[in-house]
N, C-alpha and C positions, 0 to 999 in steps of 0.2 A: 379364756374368755372369748377370744376370736373364734375358735373352733366351736364353742358352745353356741355362739350367735349364728354361725353358718349352719350348724345342724338344725337349729330352731327354724331357720328360714327354709331349709330343704324340707323339713317336716311339713311346713305350711304349704309349700308348693305341691308336695305329694298329695296332701289332703284336700286342697282347694280346687275349684273349677273356674271361678271368675276372679280376675285380678285387675287392679288398677296400677299403672306405673306412672309416677309423676315426678317432677323436679321443680326447682325454683323458677319463678316467673322471670322474664327477661333472660331466657336461657343462653348460656354459653355453650361451647362445643362439648364439654364434658357432660353437662346436664342433658343436652339433646341426645348425644351419642350413647350415653349409658342408659338413658330411658329406652331408646330404640333397641339397644343390645338385649336388655332384659325382656322387653316386649316380644321381640322376634324369637328369643329362646323359649319363652313360655308358650307362644303359639306353636312352635315346632314340637313342643311336648303335648300338643293337643288341648291346651288350655285356652279359655277365652281371656284375652289380655287387651286392655285399652290403654293406649299411650295418651297422656294428658299433660297440658301445660296451660297456664293462664295466658300465655302469649304464643304467637305462631312460631314455627321453626324459622330461624334466621336464614336468609337466602343462601348463605355460604354452605349450609348443611342440608339443603334440599336434595342433594344427591344420595343421601343415606337411605338404605333400605327401610321401608316403613314410614319414612318422613311424611308421605302424603296421607297416612292414616292417623297421624297425631291430631287429637281434637282439643279445642279450647272450650267445649261445651259438654257438660256431663248430664244434661237434661235427659231423663228417661233411661239413664245408664245404670243407676244403682239397683240393688245393693251389690257390693263386691265382697268376696270372702276376705281378701287382704288387699290393702293399698300399700304399695312400696313407694316410699318418698325418698328420692335420691338427691344427694349433693346440695341439700337445702340449709343445713345449719340450724334452722328453726322451722317449725311447721308453718308459721305465718308467711315465710317466703314462697312456699308452694301453695298455700291456701288453707286456712283453718277449717273451711267447709269440707275438706276431704274426710275429716273424721265423721261427718254426718252421712257419708255415702259408702263407708267401708266398715265392716264388722271389727276390723282391727287394722292398725297401721304398723309398718315396719320401717324403721329409719336406717338408711344405708348412706354413709357419708364419710368424708375425709377432712371436714373442717374441724379445727380445734374449737373447744367449748361448744360442740354440737349439743343441741337441746335433746334431752332424752324423752321424746314424745311418743315413741313407739312401744308396743308390747315387747318388741325385740329391737335393740339398738346396736347395729353393727357399724361401729365407728373406728376408723384407724387413720389418725392424722398423719401418719408416716407414709400412707399410700400415695402414689403419684397422682392418682385420679380415681374418681368413683368407678370409672370403667374397669379399673384393676380389681376393685372389690367384686364387681359382677363376674369377672373372669374367675376369681377365687371360688365364688359360689358355684358357678357352673362346673368347674373342674372337680370340686369336692363332691358334687352330686353325680359325677360320672356322665354328665350330659355332653352330647356331641356339640361341638362348636362349628356351626355351618359357616360358609363363606360370608353370608349376610351378617351374622353375629360377629364374626371376626373383623369385618370391615368397620362395624360400629365401635368395637372395643379399641381397635387400632386408632381410629379417629379421635376417640375420647382421650387416649393417652397422648397422641401427637398434639392435640389442641391444648390440653392442660399443662403440658410441659413446654409450651412455646416451641414446638418442633424440636424437642429435646435440648433446649437452650437454658431452661430454668433449673434452679437448684433441686427441684423435686424430680428431675430426670435421674432417678436412682437405678440401680442394677435391675430391679424387678421391671421397671418400665421398658428397658431394652430387651429383657428376656421375653416379656409378653409380646412386645411389638414384633420381635423376630419370629415367634411362634405364629402370630397372626399372618405374617408374610408367607410362612411355610404352608399355612392353610389356604392360601390363594389370594390374599390381599395384594393389590397392586399399589405400591406407595405413590406412584405418579398419579393414579386416579384420585387419591385422596389429596395430594398436593395441588393437583389441577382444580379439584372442586373447591378447595379452601382459598387458594391464592391466585388462580388464573381464570377466574370467572366472575369478576366483580361487576356489580351494577355501576353504570355511569354516575348515578346519584351519589354513590359512596365516594368516588374520587372527587367529585365537585364539593362534597361536604368536607372532605379531608383538606382540600385547598383552602377553604374558609377557616377551618380549625387551625391549620398550621400558621395562618396569619396572626393568630392570637397568642402564639408562643411567648411565654414569659418565664425568664430564668431568674431565680432569687439572687439577691446581692451576694450571698455566700457561694452561689454556683452549685449548691448541693441538691437543690430540688427545682423542678420546672413544671409548668402547667400549660394545658390547652383548655379552651372554653368553647362549648357548643350552646348556642342560644336557640330559642324557639324560632326566631326569625331565620336563622341559618337552615334549620330543618325544613321550614316552609319554603324557603327560596330554592332549595335543591330537590324537594320532594323526597328527601331521605327519611328513614325511620330510625329509631334508636338502635336497632340491630345493625344498621349500616356503620355505626360508630365503633363496633367491636374491634378492639385492637389499637384504636387511636392512642390510648393512654401509653402505649409502649414507645411512641416516637420521642417524647421528651427524655425518657430514660436512656435513650441511645446516645445522648450528648455526653461527651467526656467530662467526668467530674460530678455528674448528676447522680445522686443516690436514690432519689425518690421522684417519680413522676406522678402528676395529678391531672385528672380531667374533671372539669365542672360541666355537667349537662343540666340545662335548665328544664325543670319540670313544670314550674309555674312562676308567676312574678316573684314569689318569695320562697321558692323551694328549689334546691339543687341536689342532684345526685352526684356525689363526689367519689371518684374511683382512684385508687392508689396502686402503684406498682413500685416495688423496692428491688434494689440489686442485692439486698441481703443484710446490709449493715443496720438498717432500720426496720423494726417490726411494725409494719403498717397495719397488721391485724389488730394489734393492741390499740393503735391510734384510732382505727375505725370503730372498735368497740367503745372507746371512750366517747366517740361522737354519736353513739347509738346504733352503729352498724355492726359489721363483722367481717370475717374472712381469714385468710392465711397470713403467715409471716410476710410473704412477698407480694400478696395480691389481696386487696380488701376494698371495702366501700361502705358508704353511709349516705343517708339522706339528711341534709342540713337545711334548716329553715332560716330565712332571713333575706334581706336585699343582697344582691350579688357582691357588691363591694365589701359588705359586712362579712358575708360568708367567706370570701377569699382571704380577707385579713385574718379572720379567726383560724382558718385552716393553715395558713402560712405561719401564724404564731404557734400553732400546735406542732408544726414540723420543726420549728426552731427550738421548741421546748416541749417535747412529746409528753412529759409528765404533767404538763399543765393543761392537757386537753380536757375540755368540758363542754357541755351543751351551751348553745348561745342563750 
């Protein structure tokens, strides 16, 4: 099945001339870096390739090749022969409008329960990152991996494995990363871009967020909260909060960390991270969201106290998770 999907993708790359490469909005490192890896590779094949996302590239990933060319507006761009939708789980996360500007869509993803919205669906939930799937496609097609493409693939894997700390840091992750270094990637350049060039607003927002730290009576889960007032006071954007959810998880005894980010007066984006004992992907799906075993999220409607009580109750009794 995997090889069939890869061959179908390569056939479309060979036959097409105009391509769209997109990923889920509110992009994380894997979404951005895998988008740019495939975009760069297609351009190097002489194809027209447009990188798209509903949101801008997070500041931490602006160092990546092609980041400045990613667009948030497809006006006047259509039609595309093929739209590659990466790392999205479901088309709605990238934008249902994409099917209107592409003759066909190809779904490339590593989320469990990924929606089969493409004419080709290349999904492998055992892959460490979507960037690893892009690597497989390029190598299967005998395409040269340039230093620019290698930098994006390496960053995708580094980001989605938590710098090789998470359980998805499998042997393939290390093999691909090593090959990318052999191809000229400087690990310090990536580490410096991700971890040593933060905006002041991010640290000020983190200071406010850490003050909201709440550990459950059982000590097995903990949370941080980000309100609209905090965002406004620091001038931070949602992208600045990337990675905040990992801080509560670092507490000894905590199995699941949660971050509540206010979207409106009665709507919160809830992010989950697990150390492995709890399947937060299943919990997020019960709440109307999705994700992986160890990393997932959902948007939950309600007043904050109500949302927090409900999420905490679901964590205490995951089988009882249900919409408010």
